[in-house]
C-alpha positions, 0 to 999 in steps of 0.5 A: 220725746226730745227733738231738734232740727235736722242738721241742714235745711234751706228754705226757698220761696218759689212762685208757681201758677195755679188755676182758679175757676173763680178768677176765670168766672170773673173774666180773667185768665183763671191763673194766679200766682202762688208763693210756696215755701220749699224746704231743701234738707240734704238728709232727705231725697225729696223737697218738702212744701212748708206752711209759714207756721212751719217755717217759723218753727224751724227758725227757732229750733236748735239743730244741736240742742235736744229739746222736750217736745212737750215744752216746745208745744207750750209755745208752738202749735202741736200740730205744726210740730207733729207735721215737721216730725212727719216731714223729717225736718224735726228729728226725734231722739231714740223713741222717734223715726229711726230712719230720719235720725239715721240719715241725719246722723250720717250727714252730721258724721260726714261734716258737710258744709250746708250749701254743698250738702244741699247742692250735692243731694238735689243735683242727683239724677234718678232714672234720667234717660238723656237720649230720650230727653234729647229726642223729646227736646227735638219734637217740641219745636220746628227749630233746630237745637242751635236755633233754640240756643241762640248765638254761641259765646265767642270760642276764646275770650280776647283781651287785646288786639292781636297785634298786642299779643306776645307770641310764645315759643313752640312746644316742640314735639314729644311722646306726651304730645303724641299721646295727647293728640290721640286722646279722644273720647271713645263712643265706639267699642269692640263688642266681640273681643275681650280686653286683656287682663294685662291691659285692664290691670295696667290701666287701673293701676296707672289711673287709680293705683297707689304708688305709696301709702305713707303713715303721715302721723299715727293712724293717719295714712296718706296715698301717693297716686299719679294725680294730686289730691287735697291733703293727700287724702285721695277720697275718690273711690273706683267702683267697677262694672267689668263687662268683657275682660279676660279672667274676670267674671262679669260683675260689680267690683270695688278697686282697692288702690293700695292692694291693686286688686279687685274686691268682688261685690256681685257677679251679674249676667252680661245682659243685666250688667250692660242694662245696669251700665246704661241706666247708670250712664243716663241712657247713653248706650255708646258708653254702656258698651265699654269693656269696663265702666267705672263709677267715681265716688267721693268718700266725703267722710274721708275728705271732710274729716280734715276739711270740716264744714270747709268752703272748698272741701266739696270742690276739692273732691270734684277736682279729684274725680277730674284728675283721675279721669284724665289719667285714665284717658292717658293710660288707655290711650297709651295702651291703644284703647279708648276711654270716656268720662261723663257727668250725665249719670243717674247717681241714685241708681249707682248708689243702689247698685253698690250699696252707698249712703249718698251723703257719706259716699256719693257718685260724682261721674262715670268713666270707662275704657276698652278696645276701640271698635273697627267701625265708627258707628257713633259720632266722635269729636276727632277734628285732627283725625288722630284716631279716625282718618279724614276719609272716614267721616262721622256717621250722620 
């Protein structure tokens, strides 16, 4: 059998407190400090606790060259090598664990930079309910949320005395100013009315559609959209949960930006679709009620094809998602609709719903849009009262 180390792994020493009855018997607290060595390998979903012997072996085995397991066993304990194979940190050739090898290959094929791959893999949520977490947070102490946080940093950093500032001319008024004034994150959606097919189509095109597809070089196609993208690659995809739109069956879809069309993945009953949206949105029920919910995913294999093992490549994909979400806000606002974006999402559930391999294509955020509700049942931040009149306060 041939083996090599997995493509990327970071070893982190962590301290934890352990209870020792013998220490308690000698008059102490019974608590002792334990240092553990934790392996973070982005082809795996879970962290792995290592022994010092296992750490030592990982430090000398190549991630590129295949080596004979029997030859390695001549200089390293066989039980240590077997343990690392079981923990999927040593990858076997065709006779070994096919699941570990496939996951490691997917990571290698995407040309990730190691630190970014680890950050992406281990910052993903699975089954987190943010509303429930906030409720439990409030029950842990008599202090208010703000009391626990302490004083907030000053809202604007100031470098000089106000008298030293150079005032700029007023921007005046334009259609863009009016549009930006009405751009408010929407948490209240109309549940009894469908979004029109025309408004849905328009918002999707303006936010995610390709204005042009250019063959920059033989076989290399770049997209022109309403937002910038590193290298013109536009690696961020839009996976759509359509809930209430005229002429479109409720279900899961992929938006094709060049064809300006929906690609059906599967239809779902309305109640199941809303439940899935809520889970994917980290338990945020107000966003799950939007007529259209969209998972923005980074197709890393496209971006890293050009920017291989690049220190800024992952950051560029995240910037793309931010650009697209802002265009969606403006497109929806111009149509008189509400929109939202959130990073508080359960990436693992999104991956499962749309059949994504997380290190080849993974969720970055979720956004959505729809018809605003008549009543403000959920709090919205609208200090200029551009959407909600001053005589209609936020709900308590």
